[in-house]
All heavy atoms as an XYZ file, in Angstrom:
645
protein
N     -10.695      8.369    -31.421
C     -11.768      8.892    -32.250
C     -12.304     10.148    -31.589
O     -12.469     10.275    -30.402
C     -12.934      7.795    -32.265
C     -14.114      8.349    -32.936
S     -15.459      7.062    -33.237
C     -15.991      6.815    -31.604
N     -12.468     11.149    -32.421
C     -12.999     12.464    -31.957
C     -14.427     12.591    -32.325
O     -14.784     12.198    -33.468
C     -12.294     13.632    -32.619
O     -10.822     13.465    -32.253
C     -12.742     14.979    -32.121
N     -15.333     12.952    -31.261
C     -16.703     13.122    -31.622
C     -17.030     14.617    -31.495
O     -16.737     15.195    -30.364
C     -17.563     12.236    -30.679
C     -19.071     12.461    -30.986
C     -17.260     10.771    -30.793
N     -17.751     15.135    -32.532
C     -18.166     16.520    -32.429
C     -19.107     16.762    -31.371
O     -20.051     16.029    -31.053
C     -18.731     16.869    -33.813
O     -19.241     18.167    -33.721
N     -19.052     17.949    -30.728
C     -19.963     18.244    -29.628
C     -21.254     18.694    -30.263
O     -22.283     18.844    -29.599
C     -19.375     19.382    -28.797
N     -21.248     19.028    -31.511
C     -22.390     19.485    -32.322
C     -23.138     18.248    -32.885
O     -23.056     18.062    -34.089
C     -21.975     20.382    -33.399
C     -23.146     21.097    -34.041
O     -24.257     21.050    -33.537
O     -23.032     21.639    -35.183
N     -23.794     17.482    -32.064
C     -24.486     16.250    -32.451
C     -25.726     16.534    -33.180
O     -26.665     17.310    -32.724
C     -24.818     15.385    -31.293
C     -25.484     14.099    -31.597
C     -23.514     14.932    -30.542
N     -25.918     16.077    -34.463
C     -27.119     16.373    -35.210
C     -28.013     15.183    -35.332
O     -29.045     15.305    -36.024
C     -26.641     16.811    -36.596
N     -27.738     14.092    -34.577
C     -28.620     12.951    -34.701
C     -28.643     12.289    -33.301
O     -27.731     12.517    -32.441
N     -29.527     11.399    -33.095
C     -29.646     10.627    -31.844
C     -30.207      9.310    -32.115
O     -31.035      9.141    -32.996
C     -30.445     11.470    -30.813
N     -29.822      8.343    -31.272
C     -30.401      7.044    -31.364
C     -31.096      6.732    -29.995
O     -30.642      7.002    -29.001
C     -29.258      6.009    -31.594
C     -29.855      4.508    -31.545
C     -28.507      6.194    -32.871
N     -32.287      6.186    -30.190
C     -33.079      5.809    -28.956
C     -33.199      4.274    -28.997
O     -33.565      3.743    -29.954
C     -34.404      6.452    -29.029
O     -34.341      7.845    -29.016
C     -35.199      6.050    -27.732
N     -32.678      3.669    -27.959
C     -32.835      2.225    -27.891
C     -33.834      1.877    -26.787
O     -33.732      2.306    -25.703
C     -31.426      1.652    -27.430
C     -30.278      1.866    -28.269
C     -29.019      1.418    -27.691
C     -30.568      1.246    -29.691
N     -34.925      1.214    -27.305
C     -35.888      0.783    -26.311
C     -35.531     -0.446    -25.563
O     -35.116     -1.393    -26.193
N     -35.622     -0.384    -24.278
C     -35.299     -1.513    -23.451
C     -36.539     -1.793    -22.507
O     -37.092     -0.882    -21.902
C     -34.097     -1.116    -22.565
C     -33.583     -2.347    -21.694
C     -32.907     -0.749    -23.420
N     -36.804     -3.043    -22.304
C     -37.822     -3.533    -21.370
C     -37.528     -2.972    -20.011
O     -36.438     -3.171    -19.554
C     -37.984     -5.002    -21.470
N     -38.568     -2.402    -19.388
C     -38.330     -1.926    -17.998
C     -37.682     -0.576    -18.012
O     -37.277     -0.034    -16.964
N     -37.499      0.159    -19.158
C     -36.975      1.577    -19.124
C     -37.829      2.442    -18.391
O     -39.088      2.203    -18.270
C     -36.798      1.902    -20.570
N     -37.341      3.480    -17.863
C     -38.088      4.460    -17.101
C     -39.306      5.045    -17.677
O     -40.332      5.263    -17.182
C     -37.161      5.574    -16.631
N     -39.185      5.215    -19.052
C     -40.332      5.864    -19.861
C     -40.449      5.142    -21.158
O     -39.918      5.711    -22.110
C     -40.129      7.380    -19.942
C     -41.355      8.028    -20.394
N     -41.869      7.912    -21.715
C     -42.168      8.886    -19.745
C     -42.918      8.694    -21.864
N     -43.112      9.314    -20.558
N     -40.941      3.944    -21.221
C     -40.996      3.160    -22.432
C     -41.709      3.819    -23.562
O     -41.358      3.462    -24.812
C     -41.636      1.911    -22.059
C     -42.359      2.090    -20.938
C     -41.729      3.199    -20.114
N     -42.565      4.750    -23.407
C     -43.306      5.357    -24.546
C     -42.641      6.545    -25.068
O     -43.220      7.194    -25.975
N     -41.556      7.005    -24.545
C     -40.942      8.319    -24.908
C     -40.577      8.280    -26.471
O     -40.876      9.330    -27.127
C     -39.620      8.524    -24.059
N     -40.022      7.235    -26.996
C     -39.694      7.195    -28.323
C     -40.922      7.295    -29.273
O     -40.957      7.986    -30.248
C     -38.860      5.956    -28.685
N     -42.032      6.564    -28.819
C     -43.202      6.495    -29.623
C     -43.903      7.927    -29.625
O     -44.375      8.262    -30.621
C     -44.215      5.457    -29.072
N     -43.834      8.640    -28.603
C     -44.382     10.019    -28.402
C     -43.733     10.889    -29.462
O     -44.350     11.792    -29.927
C     -44.209     10.559    -27.119
C     -45.053      9.816    -26.080
C     -44.764     10.202    -24.683
O     -43.959     11.196    -24.464
O     -45.258      9.630    -23.691
N     -42.494     10.723    -29.754
C     -41.696     11.608    -30.569
C     -41.639     11.185    -32.061
O     -41.153     11.882    -32.910
C     -40.262     11.679    -30.132
C     -40.006     12.287    -28.709
C     -40.949     13.510    -28.475
N     -40.326     14.714    -28.991
C     -40.104     15.711    -28.361
N     -40.409     15.824    -27.112
N     -39.494     16.755    -28.890
N     -42.216      9.972    -32.395
C     -42.269      9.476    -33.690
C     -42.855     10.290    -34.863
O     -42.450     10.355    -35.904
C     -42.757      8.067    -33.832
N     -43.732     11.198    -34.342
C     -44.595     12.002    -35.262
C     -44.077     13.443    -35.231
O     -44.765     14.398    -35.411
C     -45.968     11.893    -35.101
C     -46.449     12.380    -33.670
O     -45.622     12.494    -32.840
O     -47.661     12.362    -33.580
N     -42.847     13.677    -34.778
C     -42.214     14.996    -34.629
C     -42.414     15.867    -35.811
O     -42.165     15.444    -36.873
C     -40.751     14.900    -34.188
C     -40.180     16.208    -33.978
C     -39.469     16.954    -34.809
C     -40.202     16.931    -32.663
N     -38.969     18.124    -34.121
C     -39.503     18.169    -32.905
C     -40.834     16.593    -31.415
C     -39.378     19.098    -31.799
C     -40.677     17.591    -30.425
C     -39.999     18.834    -30.613
N     -42.926     17.016    -35.776
C     -43.161     17.983    -36.864
C     -42.548     19.339    -36.772
O     -42.759     20.209    -37.489
C     -44.640     18.023    -37.178
O     -45.347     18.598    -36.118
N     -41.841     19.565    -35.596
C     -41.315     20.947    -35.391
C     -39.996     21.166    -36.224
O     -39.551     20.276    -36.877
N     -39.648     22.386    -36.374
C     -38.513     22.843    -37.172
C     -37.149     22.663    -36.322
O     -36.149     22.824    -36.903
C     -38.650     24.171    -37.679
C     -39.842     24.364    -38.625
C     -39.545     23.628    -39.997
C     -40.737     23.812    -40.857
N     -40.654     22.956    -42.043
N     -37.417     22.577    -34.987
C     -36.182     22.505    -34.147
C     -36.390     21.341    -33.097
O     -37.541     21.077    -32.786
C     -36.026     23.808    -33.368
C     -35.544     24.955    -34.270
C     -35.161     26.097    -33.358
O     -35.699     26.293    -32.266
N     -34.196     26.933    -33.842
N     -35.325     20.780    -32.718
C     -35.338     19.835    -31.650
C     -35.556     20.415    -30.285
O     -35.512     21.668    -30.195
C     -33.997     18.930    -31.669
O     -33.001     19.740    -31.272
N     -35.697     19.607    -29.268
C     -35.801     20.210    -27.919
C     -34.635     21.024    -27.501
O     -34.722     21.981    -26.684
C     -36.081     19.120    -26.882
C     -37.529     18.554    -26.904
O     -38.368     19.282    -27.509
O     -37.704     17.437    -26.388
N     -33.467     20.708    -28.027
C     -32.187     21.464    -27.620
C     -31.904     22.555    -28.632
O     -30.816     23.095    -28.599
C     -31.063     20.516    -27.453
C     -30.653     19.776    -28.764
O     -31.243     19.972    -29.747
N     -29.598     19.028    -28.659
N     -32.824     22.938    -29.589
C     -32.678     24.045    -30.442
C     -31.993     23.720    -31.733
O     -31.740     24.621    -32.531
N     -31.583     22.508    -31.995
C     -30.883     22.168    -33.258
C     -32.025     22.017    -34.334
O     -33.181     21.682    -34.101
C     -30.166     20.806    -33.134
C     -29.143     20.797    -32.065
C     -28.048     21.771    -32.330
N     -27.422     21.569    -33.575
C     -26.723     22.435    -34.248
N     -26.546     23.652    -33.672
N     -26.253     22.245    -35.359
N     -31.675     22.369    -35.591
C     -32.576     22.303    -36.691
C     -32.981     20.833    -36.972
O     -32.082     19.939    -36.914
C     -31.877     22.880    -37.843
C     -30.473     22.877    -37.537
C     -30.380     22.843    -35.965
N     -34.176     20.540    -37.271
C     -34.561     19.141    -37.684
C     -34.432     19.074    -39.141
O     -34.940     19.868    -39.955
C     -36.103     18.995    -37.216
C     -36.637     17.637    -37.778
C     -36.347     19.068    -35.741
N     -33.700     18.097    -39.613
C     -33.430     17.846    -40.925
C     -34.450     17.099    -41.669
O     -35.131     16.245    -41.017
C     -32.015     17.074    -41.136
C     -30.912     17.820    -40.400
C     -29.608     16.899    -40.496
C     -30.637     19.182    -40.916
N     -34.716     17.306    -43.046
C     -35.677     16.688    -43.752
C     -35.193     15.219    -44.256
O     -36.005     14.339    -44.507
C     -36.017     17.435    -45.026
C     -36.743     18.793    -44.727
O     -37.458     18.823    -43.617
O     -36.490     19.774    -45.416
N     -33.934     15.046    -44.286
C     -33.341     13.831    -44.814
C     -32.238     13.310    -43.968
O     -31.604     14.118    -43.266
C     -32.920     13.840    -46.221
O     -31.883     14.796    -46.346
C     -34.012     14.230    -47.220
N     -31.960     12.085    -43.851
C     -30.793     11.503    -43.207
C     -30.430     10.273    -43.939
O     -31.183      9.599    -44.658
C     -31.282     11.138    -41.714
N     -29.184      9.877    -43.654
C     -28.620      8.604    -44.237
C     -29.008      7.454    -43.367
O     -29.082      7.567    -42.182
C     -27.015      8.874    -44.302
C     -26.366      7.602    -44.913
C     -24.916      7.912    -45.022
C     -24.178      6.634    -45.508
N     -22.736      6.854    -45.494
N     -29.353      6.311    -44.027
C     -29.738      5.159    -43.285
C     -28.388      4.400    -42.927
O     -27.637      4.029    -43.812
C     -30.656      4.279    -43.996
O     -31.018      3.209    -43.313
N     -28.252      4.092    -41.665
C     -27.074      3.259    -41.246
C     -27.424      1.825    -40.720
O     -28.551      1.807    -39.964
C     -26.400      3.951    -40.064
C     -25.567      5.172    -40.480
C     -26.261      6.299    -40.597
C     -24.219      5.193    -40.711
C     -25.650      7.581    -40.986
C     -23.565      6.289    -41.151
C     -24.202      7.549    -41.242
N     -26.798      0.765    -41.185
C     -27.000     -0.576    -40.685
C     -26.386     -0.592    -39.284
O     -25.344     -0.060    -39.018
C     -26.383     -1.615    -41.544
C     -26.948     -1.715    -42.910
O     -28.251     -1.440    -43.029
O     -26.214     -1.974    -43.962
N     -27.104     -1.231    -38.397
C     -26.423     -1.600    -37.040
C     -25.887     -2.965    -37.196
O     -26.637     -3.959    -37.286
C     -27.509     -1.517    -35.956
C     -28.089     -0.045    -35.904
C     -26.924     -1.940    -34.625
C     -29.223      0.116    -34.994
N     -24.539     -3.068    -37.219
C     -23.929     -4.331    -37.358
C     -24.401     -5.411    -36.426
O     -24.604     -5.210    -35.258
C     -22.399     -4.072    -37.152
C     -21.500     -5.250    -37.416
C     -20.079     -4.985    -37.084
O     -19.632     -3.748    -37.273
O     -19.449     -5.947    -36.657
N     -24.584     -6.608    -36.962
C     -24.937     -7.734    -36.135
C     -26.439     -7.937    -36.062
O     -26.928     -8.923    -35.539
N     -27.146     -6.851    -36.358
C     -28.595     -6.936    -36.363
C     -29.301     -6.679    -37.727
O     -28.554     -6.328    -38.675
C     -29.099     -5.890    -35.355
O     -29.109     -4.546    -35.964
N     -30.515     -6.771    -37.912
C     -31.167     -6.468    -39.122
C     -31.847     -5.118    -38.981
O     -32.720     -4.800    -39.775
C     -32.173     -7.548    -39.472
C     -33.339     -7.677    -38.444
O     -33.185     -7.099    -37.433
O     -34.268     -8.444    -38.719
N     -31.313     -4.273    -38.067
C     -31.903     -2.859    -37.935
C     -31.064     -1.867    -38.574
O     -29.938     -1.921    -38.808
C     -31.915     -2.678    -36.316
C     -32.732     -3.635    -35.595
C     -34.153     -3.716    -36.017
O     -34.890     -2.692    -36.011
N     -34.623     -4.907    -36.343
N     -31.786     -0.771    -38.955
C     -31.183      0.344    -39.497
C     -31.648      1.552    -38.750
O     -32.784      1.561    -38.159
C     -31.687      0.530    -40.949
C     -31.167     -0.541    -41.845
C     -31.740     -0.363    -43.317
C     -31.266     -1.498    -44.231
N     -30.003     -1.297    -44.762
N     -30.875      2.658    -38.842
C     -31.351      3.859    -38.134
C     -30.889      5.139    -39.016
O     -29.803      5.143    -39.542
C     -30.594      4.028    -36.798
C     -29.165      4.101    -36.806
C     -31.137      5.154    -36.007
N     -31.839      6.086    -39.226
C     -31.522      7.217    -39.912
C     -30.901      8.281    -39.147
O     -31.224      8.586    -38.063
C     -32.909      7.723    -40.478
C     -33.882      7.247    -39.348
C     -33.200      5.982    -38.846
N     -29.598      8.752    -39.604
C     -28.748      9.734    -38.818
C     -28.205     10.606    -39.849
O     -27.993     10.296    -41.015
C     -27.681      8.978    -38.084
C     -28.087      7.928    -37.075
C     -26.902      7.120    -36.603
C     -28.738      8.612    -35.823
N     -27.774     11.792    -39.335
C     -26.966     12.723    -40.206
C     -25.628     12.150    -40.225
O     -25.011     11.758    -39.257
C     -26.901     14.108    -39.505
O     -28.247     14.639    -39.358
C     -26.094     15.091    -40.348
N     -25.063     12.075    -41.345
C     -23.697     11.543    -41.678
C     -22.654     12.365    -40.936
O     -22.707     13.584    -40.834
C     -23.423     11.478    -43.132
C     -22.389     10.561    -43.509
O     -21.981      9.729    -42.689
O     -21.902     10.559    -44.623
N     -21.583     11.638    -40.433
C     -20.535     12.309    -39.726
C     -20.015     11.652    -38.561
O     -20.446     10.516    -38.244
N     -19.121     12.265    -37.757
C     -18.683     11.741    -36.570
C     -19.698     11.253    -35.556
O     -19.521     10.153    -34.936
C     -17.663     12.715    -35.802
C     -16.443     12.953    -36.662
O     -16.043     12.147    -37.458
O     -15.745     13.922    -36.355
N     -20.695     12.088    -35.433
C     -21.799     11.650    -34.404
C     -22.489     10.419    -34.772
O     -22.726      9.566    -33.966
C     -22.750     12.804    -34.292
N     -22.773     10.292    -36.144
C     -23.427      9.044    -36.625
C     -22.499      7.864    -36.419
O     -22.948      6.655    -36.038
C     -23.752      9.184    -38.035
N     -21.220      7.942    -36.610
C     -20.300      6.833    -36.336
C     -20.299      6.422    -34.917
O     -20.335      5.232    -34.688
C     -18.798      7.336    -36.756
O     -18.740      7.654    -38.041
C     -17.766      6.250    -36.517
N     -20.298      7.466    -33.939
C     -20.321      7.111    -32.537
C     -21.552      6.498    -32.196
O     -21.640      5.489    -31.392
C     -20.091      8.362    -31.750
N     -22.783      7.032    -32.653
C     -24.019      6.499    -32.367
C     -24.214      5.066    -32.821
O     -24.812      4.235    -32.123
C     -25.172      7.382    -32.797
C     -25.141      8.847    -32.018
C     -26.087      9.788    -32.828
C     -25.685      8.619    -30.593
N     -23.794      4.828    -34.077
C     -23.979      3.429    -34.671
C     -23.108      2.476    -33.822
O     -23.570      1.386    -33.620
C     -23.534      3.440    -36.148
N     -21.931      2.928    -33.472
C     -20.993      2.120    -32.553
C     -21.746      1.754    -31.288
O     -21.706      0.572    -30.862
C     -19.720      2.841    -32.340
C     -18.854      2.157    -31.198
C     -18.058      1.128    -31.636
C     -18.827      2.674    -30.002
C     -17.222      0.495    -30.736
C     -17.983      2.069    -29.140
C     -17.275      0.952    -29.436
O     -16.425      0.325    -28.540
N     -22.352      2.707    -30.604
C     -23.065      2.475    -29.339
C     -24.234      1.452    -29.551
O     -24.401      0.594    -28.805
C     -23.501      3.741    -28.701
C     -24.458      3.467    -27.605
C     -22.396      4.589    -28.257
N     -24.982      1.709    -30.675
C     -26.100      0.809    -30.948
C     -25.603     -0.680    -31.219
O     -26.261     -1.634    -30.645
C     -26.911      1.224    -32.164
N     -24.459     -0.857    -31.906
C     -23.880     -2.108    -32.132
C     -23.401     -2.756    -30.932
O     -23.729     -3.905    -30.615
C     -22.645     -1.967    -33.094
C     -22.025     -3.367    -33.341
C     -20.790     -3.277    -34.307
N     -19.781     -2.267    -33.769
C     -18.770     -2.754    -33.020
N     -18.620     -3.967    -32.722
N     -17.815     -1.883    -32.624
N     -22.784     -2.002    -30.044
C     -22.354     -2.558    -28.628
C     -23.626     -3.001    -27.834
O     -23.438     -4.024    -27.242
C     -21.466     -1.570    -27.966
C     -20.173     -1.185    -28.583
C     -19.093     -2.249    -28.341
N     -18.927     -2.603    -26.977
C     -18.023     -2.062    -26.147
N     -17.086     -1.136    -26.638
N     -17.816     -2.420    -24.843
N     -24.626     -2.171    -27.799
C     -25.884     -2.497    -27.131
C     -26.356     -3.819    -27.680
O     -26.712     -4.709    -26.844
C     -26.854     -1.368    -27.311
C     -28.131     -1.650    -26.526
C     -28.298     -1.139    -25.337
C     -29.174     -2.381    -27.076
C     -29.395     -1.357    -24.624
C     -30.372     -2.596    -26.437
C     -30.515     -2.076    -25.065
N     -26.486     -3.958    -29.007
C     -26.947     -5.213    -29.533
C     -26.184     -6.429    -29.065
O     -26.787     -7.428    -28.809
C     -27.032     -5.018    -31.129
C     -27.375     -6.339    -31.797
N     -28.733     -6.739    -31.796
C     -26.731     -7.298    -32.460
C     -28.741     -7.961    -32.494
N     -27.596     -8.186    -32.953
N     -24.905     -6.308    -29.192
C     -23.986     -7.462    -28.904
C     -23.901     -7.770    -27.406
O     -23.791     -8.893    -27.007
C     -22.557     -7.301    -29.479
C     -22.426     -7.501    -30.873
C     -21.845     -6.531    -31.792
C     -22.885     -8.707    -31.540
C     -21.718     -6.825    -33.104
C     -22.745     -8.924    -32.792
C     -22.188     -8.078    -33.584
O     -22.029     -8.231    -34.935
N     -23.882     -6.693    -26.573
C     -23.528     -6.853    -25.159
C     -24.656     -6.693    -24.135
O     -24.466     -7.148    -22.981
C     -22.399     -5.919    -24.829
C     -21.170     -6.134    -25.590
C     -20.116     -5.039    -25.456
O     -20.150     -4.352    -24.348
O     -19.214     -4.965    -26.297
N     -25.790     -6.151    -24.595
C     -26.841     -5.941    -23.600
C     -28.057     -6.659    -24.037
O     -28.631     -7.464    -23.214
C     -27.085     -4.451    -23.408
C     -25.882     -3.743    -22.815
C     -28.352     -4.194    -22.491
C     -25.979     -2.308    -22.639
N     -28.690     -6.323    -25.137
C     -29.898     -7.027    -25.611
C     -29.968     -6.976    -27.064
O     -29.716     -5.948    -27.679
C     -31.118     -6.310    -24.945
C     -32.379     -7.080    -25.046
O     -32.322     -8.376    -25.315
O     -33.422     -6.488    -24.961
N     -30.535     -8.029    -27.680
C     -30.667     -7.942    -29.189
C     -31.681     -6.933    -29.582
O     -32.764     -6.870    -28.999
C     -31.138     -9.391    -29.588
O     -30.174    -10.369    -29.430
N     -31.278     -6.180    -30.629
C     -32.244     -5.172    -31.087
C     -33.298     -5.843    -31.988
O     -32.964     -6.661    -32.894
C     -31.513     -4.079    -31.909
C     -30.489     -3.231    -31.107
C     -29.705     -2.470    -31.957
C     -31.156     -2.514    -30.065
N     -34.630     -5.373    -31.824
C     -35.710     -5.922    -32.564
C     -36.439     -4.807    -33.203
O     -36.221     -3.651    -32.884
C     -36.583     -6.782    -31.569
C     -35.887     -8.002    -30.972
C     -36.844     -8.584    -29.896
N     -36.840     -7.891    -28.643
C     -35.864     -7.784    -27.747
N     -34.790     -8.390    -27.945
N     -36.078     -7.104    -26.686
N     -37.334     -5.075    -34.085
C     -38.184     -4.108    -34.708
C     -38.768     -3.238    -33.739
O     -39.288     -3.713    -32.648
C     -39.218     -4.720    -35.630
C     -38.716     -5.343    -36.885
O     -37.603     -5.198    -37.259
O     -39.400     -6.266    -37.398
N     -38.779     -1.941    -33.981
C     -39.339     -0.939    -33.033
C     -38.344     -0.509    -31.946
O     -38.777      0.473    -31.148
N     -37.174     -1.089    -31.838
C     -36.351     -0.697    -30.662
C     -35.442      0.464    -31.092
O     -34.929      1.160    -30.135
C     -35.285     -1.860    -30.349
C     -35.981     -2.954    -29.591
O     -37.005     -2.742    -29.004
O     -35.412     -4.043    -29.490
N     -35.206      0.785    -32.285
C     -34.221      1.796    -32.704
C     -34.960      2.954    -33.488
O     -35.739      2.630    -34.461
C     -33.186      1.272    -33.553
C     -32.092      2.334    -33.877
C     -32.507      0.086    -32.879
N     -34.744      4.176    -33.049
C     -35.335      5.376    -33.741
C     -34.278      6.394    -33.911
O     -33.483      6.679    -33.063
C     -36.499      5.960    -32.896
C     -37.450      4.930    -32.621
N     -38.518      4.535    -33.382
C     -37.660      4.277    -31.478
C     -39.279      3.689    -32.818
N     -38.741      3.422    -31.702
N     -34.188      7.134    -35.075
C     -33.181      8.102    -35.278
C     -33.804      9.563    -35.202
O     -35.013      9.710    -35.295
């Protein structure tokens, strides 16, 4: 599988004991036109189901979304079950 270096979306997985547990909550009301790395912030995104959980995540469609949804699925199955509030796109 090839993943584009031009990632237009990101998934944040909240984990108990994480170094900065409030980081995702601080960004939930993002209103800028660009991300911290200079990428344009999109007005819409496609909602992706995270297999095995009842969670969804909004991402830009494409190779990056495929890879990020895969990582979220593996996290859910192999590390910790995803719950409401754990996933942000």
